N, C-alpha and C positions, 0 to 999 in steps of 0.2 A: 699531476700537478693539481692540487686542490687549494684554492685560495678562499679562506672563510670570508663571508660578507660581514665582518665586524671590523670597524675602523675606530681607532682611538685618536682623540684630538690631542695634539701636542703643540706647544709653542716653542719658537726658536727666537734667537736674539734678533734685534732689528737689523744688525749688520748681515745676518744670514738670510734675510728675506728673499724670496724668489717669486716668479710670476705665478699667478693663480691659474689653476688647470682650466677654469671656465672663462674668465674675463681677462687674463694676462696682466692684471694689476699686481704690484708687489704686495706680498702678504707674509705674515709670520706664523700663520696657522697651518699645521700639517696634519693630514689624516694618514695613519699608518696602521698596518695590520698587526695583530698581536705577535706574530712570528717574524716581523720585520722584513717580509719578502717584498712588499710593495708599499709605496707611499706617494703622496702627491700634495702639493700646496693648494690651499683653497681659502677663499675669503670667508669671514664669519657670516656675512650676509647670505652667502650661498648655503650655509649650513641651516639657516632658518627656512630655506625654500623647501617646501614639502615635495616638490617634483624632483629634487636632487637626492635628498637623503632623509631618513627619519631617525630620531634619537631612540636609543635603546635605554629605557629607564630601569635602573636597578631599584628594586623594592626596598632593600635595606637602606640605600642612599636616600630615597624619598622619605622614609620614616625618620631617618636621622635629621634630615633637613627640616621636617615638620617639628620635631622636638626642639631643634635649635631655634626656630622661629618662636615657639611658645616660650622658651627660656628668655629670648630677647624681649618679648612682650612683658614678661614678669619683671625683668630688670628695669624696663621703662616705668612700670607701675611703681616699683620700689623707689626709683629715683624721684618720681613725682611726689610720692608721700614724704620722702626725705626733704625735698624742697619746701613743701607745705609746712612741715614741722619747723624748718629753719626760719621761714617767714613769721610763723607764730611766735617763735622764741625771740626773734629780733624785735617784733612788736612789743612783747612783754618787757624786754630790756629797755626799749625806748620809754615805755611808761614808767618803769622804775627810775630811769635817769631823770625824767621830768619831776617825779616825786622827790628825788634827791636834791634836785636843783631848788625846788621849793623849800626843802628843809635847810639847804645851805643859806638861802636868803634869810630864813628865820634865825639861823645860828650865827650869821655874820656879826651881829651885835654882841654875841655871847663869848667870842674868842675861841671857838672850836675850829677855826678855819684850817689850821695846820693839820690837824688830825683828819679832817674830811678830805683835804687835798691829797694826802697820802693814800687814803682808802680809795679815792676816785682814780688815782693813778694806777694803783694795783689792779683795780677792777678793769680799767681800760686795757692794761697790758694783758690780763687774762683773757679778755674778750677778743683781742687781736690774735692771740695764740689759738684760741678755739676756732676763730674764723679761718685762719690759715690752715689748720688741720682739716677742717671740713672741706675747704676748697681743694686741698691736695687729694683727699679721698674721692671727691667728685671727679676731678681731672683724671685720676687713675682709672676710675670706672669707665669714663667716656673714652679714654685713650685705648682701653682694651677692646672696645667695640669695633673700630675700623680695622684693627689688626686681624680680627677673627672672620671678617667678611671674605667670602670665597666667590669666585666667578660663578655666575648663575647658569652658564651654558652647560648643556650635557657633555659628558666626556666620551661616550661611546655612540657610534652611529652605524646604520646599515644603509648602504647605497641602494637606490632603486635599480630595477633589473637592467635597464638600458645602460646606465653608467657603469654598473658592475660588469656587464658583458664587455663594455669598451675596455675596462681595465684587464679583463681576462684575455681579450684579443691582443692587447698591447704586449702582455707578458708572453703569450704564445708566439707572436711575431718576432719578439726579441730572441726567444729561444731558437726559432727556425733560422734567423739570421746568423746567430752564433754557430749553429751546427753547419750551415753552409760555408761560413768563413773557415771553419776547421777543415772541412772537406777540401776546400780550394788550396789550403796550405799543405795538405798531404800529397806528395808527389806520386804515390801509388794509385791515386784515384783517377789519374789520366791514362789513356791508352798509350802504349809504347810506340815508338817510331818503327815503321816496317824496315826490316833488315835485309830482306832479299831484293834481288834485282827485279825491276818491273817488266 
């Protein structure tokens, strides 16, 4: 019986929660061996306790996490630049509208009101479409970010020697109890009744 000291963190449904191995509070976090020989429920707070277990950090996972963080920073930078460009563009459009209003005031007496009104309506409709398209793009970018966030807790742990020994003893005692119950069920294990006269 060799039980590796690597435990994978798994989550179960809220309806399947059971008592924590340490504090007996209901929890949905389970530590299980890779070969599924042993498991126990444990609170997330105990996983952060360095006296109970220590995380086994995968180098490839750490590198991927670092790369992902860099990508998120880059995305944030691009978003900020895009927002600044939008602000500048809106400011320019407002200036153009002010100039057009001044021109309209000048042209009111000349009878070009109908043509300017149509142009203004066309430009307003175009501006609204552009704003909607930009807002949709921004929403799609921001909506993608929360979906890609992953739980930050490590996935693989190693129990400290005392807790690991307790798990080994528990498994060993369960095997001994099973063996004893099988012996008691076997009728040939008991001595036979004496047949001769005393």
